[in-house]
N, C-alpha and C positions, 0 to 999 in steps of 0.2 A: 738205563740207573734201574737200582733194587726201589721200593715203595714199601713201608711197615705196613705190615696186615697181622689183627691175632689167629732057512739059512740060504742066505745068499752068497753067491759064490761065481766070480767073475764078475763082470759090470752087466747088471739087471734096469732097464731104461724102462721104466714104468710112466704110461700116459695116464697123467690123471683125469679119471674118471671117465678114461678112451674108453671103456667095455661096457658093452649091457649087463648091466647088475640087475639079479633074480632078489630082489630087497621089497620086505614089508612095504606096506605102506605106513606114512607117519603118523598118519593120526594113529595108528595103532600101535606106532613103534616104543610106546612109552608100555613096561608093561610090569605090574607089580612081583616084589619077593616071592609070594606064596607061589606061583605060577611055574619061576623056573627053578629047573633041577638044580641042584647041588652037585658039581662033583667031586671025586673023590678027592683024597688028601693027596698033595703035591709032596714025590718024591724029592729030598735034599739031601744031595752029595753030601761031604765033609769039606771039600774042595771049594764050595760055594758060599761057608760060612766061615765069616769075618767076622772078629769081635763079637760072635754068639750073636750077627745081624743077618740077614738074610735082603737080598733086595729081588721084590716080587711086582707086581703089575695087579692093581684092584679093579678089573674090568667092571662096570657096573650096567645097569640093565638098559638106561634108555639110551634109543640110537643116536647115536654120532652126529653134528652138523652136517656133515658129508653126506651121511645114509639120505638126511633128510632133500639135499640140496639134487643128489640124482635121482630119487625119488620123486620129487615135485618137479624138477625139470622135464622128466619123463613124460610126467601126469600132464603138465602144460601143453607140450607138442602132442601129444597122443589127442588131447580134446580139442586144440585149437589147427590142425597140420591143414583140414579143408573150412575153414571159417577166417583163417588168419588173412589181413588185405595185405600184406609185404611178401617179401621175398622167401625162400628158407633161411639167410644170412639174417635179415630182420625178427624172423620168429625164433631163430635160435638166440640172438641178443634178448628177445622180450623172453624166452622161457630162461634164459642164466637170470635176467634181474627179478623174476617173479623167484624162481630157486633161491638165490642169492636171499629171497626177504625171508624166504620160514628159514632158511640153515641161517641166520643171524638171530632169530627168534628164537631158535634151537642153542645155539651157542649162550644166549644171555639164562636162558633155563637151566644148561647146566653148568656155567659159572654158580647161579644160587643154589643150584641141587651139591655140589660137592661140596660146598660150605660145611657142614655138619661132617659130611665123612671125613671133612678134612681131619676138621675137631677130634672126631673119633679115634682115626690114626693117631693125631700128636699127643692127644690127652691119654688118653684111654691106654693106647698101645704102642706108648713110648715111640709111634715113628718118626721118621728124617726123610720129610716129602723130598723125592728128587725131581719130580714134574707132574704136571697132572694135563690131560689129552680131553681137548671137545670133539674138533673134528675128525680127523681119519677115526679114530678108536673114543670110547669114551670109560676114562679109568683114569688111576692114581698111581705113578710109580712110587714106591718107597721103599725105602730098608727099615726094617722092623727085628725085633729078637726072633730068634727060630720057634720061639715055644708061644707064643703069638697069633701063626699063620692059620692057623683054626678058629682061632676067637674073630679073625676077619672077616670072615662069611658068617657072624649073625651080624654086622654093621646094617641095618636097612638100608637097599638099593644092590647091594654088591650081588655079583651073579656068578663070578668066579676069582679065581687067583692062580697064577699063574710064577713063576719064576722069569727074572727077567734074561736074555738071551744074553750072553756076550760074544761082542762081537769085533775082528779084528780088518786087517787091510788085503785089497785079492784087487788085482785089474790085467789084463791082457787083450794086446789088443794092435791090427795094424789096415791100416784105409784102403789100401793096396788088394795085400790076403783076402778080405771079407767085400773087395767090391764096393766100395762106396763110390769108387768117381761114376759108376752108375746114376746117383744122384746127382749131380754134379754137370754131367751134359746137356748139352744145349741141344742135341735135335735127337728127334723119337728114336728108339723108344727109351731114353733116357728121359729125366724126368725135372732137370733142371730145378734141383731144390739144394738150398744150400742152409738153411736155419733162418734165411729170414724171419725176424719179426717173431721167434718163440723162443721162449725162454727156459731153460736147461736148470733144475734144482740140484748139486751136486752136496750129498752129504756122506762126507768125509771128515780129512783133515783140516779143511779149509782151502782157501787158494791165492797164491799169490798172485795179488792184482798187477803189482809190478812187474810181474815177467814179462819181456817182452814178444811174449806165445801171445798173448792177451792186448796185447802194443801198451803196456807199460813200459816203463825208463829202463828196468834193466839194472840190474847191480846188485852190492847185497848188503846196503844201508835200508834196513825197513825201518823208516821213519818212525818214530812220537807220534807223529798227526796221522797214522795210513787212518785212521777210522772216521776222521772228520770228512763233515760233505758238502766241502767247496768242489767248485768247478774242476773237472778234468778236462787237459785239453784231448781234443778227439783225433786219431790218427786221419792222416796222416801226421799231422801235428808234432813234435818233439814234445814229449809231457816232461815236464821238469819238478813236479811235486810227487808228494805218497800221496795224494789226495785220495777217499776215497767216498761213495761209491764212483763207479768207472762206466766209463760207455759199455764197455765189457761184460763186467762183472758188476752188477745194477745192484745188488743188494746183499747183505752178509749178517749174519749171527753167530756168535759162539756160544753153542749152550753147553759147553764141557769147564772153558777154564783151563789155562796151562799146567795147571796141578792135575787135574782129573786122572783118573784109571780105575776103568771097571775092575782092571787086575789089584790092586792096591790093598792096602793092610791097614790105613788110615783113617781117620774121619776125610782130613784134609785130600786125599786124594780120591776116596769112592762117591764126597756130596759133589757136585758140580758145582762151580762157580762160574754163573752163565757171566759174560760183557759183551758190549759192541764190536769187538777184535774179533774177525773172520781172519785175518792172516794165518797162512799156514804156514806153521812150523815143524813140520815131518816131512812135506815134499810128495805124499802119495797123492795128500786132495787135489796139488797141480797138475800131476801128472794125468789124474783119469779125465778133469777136465778139459786138458790139452789133447788127449785122446779125443771126447767128445768137441769142442768148441772151439779148438785155437787156431789162430789165424796161419801160423807155420813161422819158424825163425829161421834168417837168412843165414848165411857161411858166417856172417862178419859180427851176427849176433844181434842184427835188426829185428822188426816186425817184417814178415813180408805180406804184402799190400798188393799184391796183384791177382791174376785175376786163380778161381778155383775151377777146373773143368776136367775132360778126358786128358788131356794134354798138360795141364799146367798145374800146378809146379813140380819140377823132376825134383822130388824126394830124395833120388840116389844121388845127383849129383850138386844140385842149387841150393838145398837147406839143411840145416842142421838139426833142426826140429820141426816133424811132418805136420800139416795138417791136422786139425779136428778131421771127425766126420759130417758136422755141421759147423763149419768154418765162422758163418754169417750169425749164428745164435745167441744170444745174452746168458748169462751166469749168475744165479743165482747159486751163494757159499751157504752151507748149513753144518758150522764146524761142531764134529761133535765128538770130537777126540782130545786130548791134553796132548803134552807134546812127547808124551809115550806110552806106551802101554796101549790097551783095550777099554771098550763104549759098550754103555748101556742105553745108551740115549737116542738112538734110531728113532723109538716111536716118539721120544717129543720133537723131534726134527719132521719126520713126516707129518706129524698133527700143523705143526707152524705151514709147511707147502698147502694142505690144506687150506690152513685158514687161508693166505695167500690166496690163490688158483679161484676160493670162493669172495672173497673182499674185490678181487681186479672183476668179477662178474658186474659188479655195483659197485662201483669206488664212493659212489652218493653215499653209500653206507658209511658211518664211523668203524674205522681200524681198530678193532682188538685184539691187542698183541701178549696180551697178562698172561703169563704162564707161573705158576708156583712152586715153590724151591725154597732151601734151607740154608740159613747162615749158624756162624756160630759166635758168640758176641764174645769180649772178652775172659768171663769167665766160664766158656767153654760150654754154654748153653745153649740148645738149639733154639731158632728163632724160624718159625715160619712169615715167609714174606711173600711179593710177588715184582718177580722182573719184567718189565716190558718189550718188547719187538721191534722193531724201528719199522716205521710205518713201509710198506713198500713200491716201485712204483704203478703209476696203473698201467705199462707198457715197458716189454713185452709182455706176453702176460704167462705165468708160469705155466707149462703144457707138462712136460716130461721130469722127473726125478730119478736118478742114478745113485745105485748104493752099487756101491764095488767093494762090498765087505763080505766076511762068511762067518760062520760057528761050526766048532765041530760037530753040532749037532742042530736037527730045526725042530718045528713044533707047530703044527697048523695052527695051536691055541695061543702063540708067542706075540705078545702084543704088537712088533714091528709087522707082523705077517697078517693085518686087520688088511 
């Protein structure tokens, strides 16, 4: 709840921090504005100007918490590889805890650093804050008058300003066509893997956690209490309520609100209104989630609860809906679309996913789920507020994020490419 305060195409799975990063040391990540070059003025096409305003991402100078986490984990591992008393798994956990501590400190530093910049965006440039990012990226998304863009670069701490990319939904898949069963097989050289203990984040239109593909009760009645945290019967018991979260869809947040549409023409469409209900009202996010992590649906509409291996199930004769690639994985729902249209909120969701990954490295740290946004009061005046993301579960750890989204053009400097 809010608390008051003054090109990806097809399905792209991103393993969080799974790559070897070439990053500067965290201690030197803070760079003064005078040492960073300014980029040229960004070109603004007429079709992205609505109400004489443009949605941009203001990139800030300091390294985000995710970069600090990766650097500190690599440093700890390198320094202790031959000195650590435990095994490799214990070394990895110790590195995670140390890195999480450094990342949480950086996040707190960025929270404080964002305050005067947000104040300047709102008070000096008549900006409407869409969201801010501290983990995957360090910056602030904001709608500002087109004439204000050049002036944004004069704010101390600003590195660059880029247009927010507008993305739409895309996906295609087939488990048999792509050979997923080689992961499920139990005999070498198959891998005997089905996604157990892995959290998969889906940045999309939400997830219908009631669908039988995810061991939900099925049906079409989306209950008003779908975002409560009451217990949910685990499969194979027959679920009788629509309570959320579930054993399959373990976390969710709506970054958009039903009315949001990045291609809209009025503030009620262009400014997101986040809430706790990540229920899918479009169907795309549910379809993508099914492709990745669904159990499968029998011909009678019930959840398939049998084996997933080289021969089972027979998706051509026995199932109405195929299982996903990793049917035993768990899902995190990041809803970034309204009921229709496009989005510019992927960076907000990626930032939240990074925050979850870091927090799960050391759940003894205080969960920081604050995200800045804008609401309009009864007089139509804009107010900058904080929304709070719900605390995630400690396990299964969020390790993969999927965006089955696309845009007509891509830019390496666009915020969601961070």
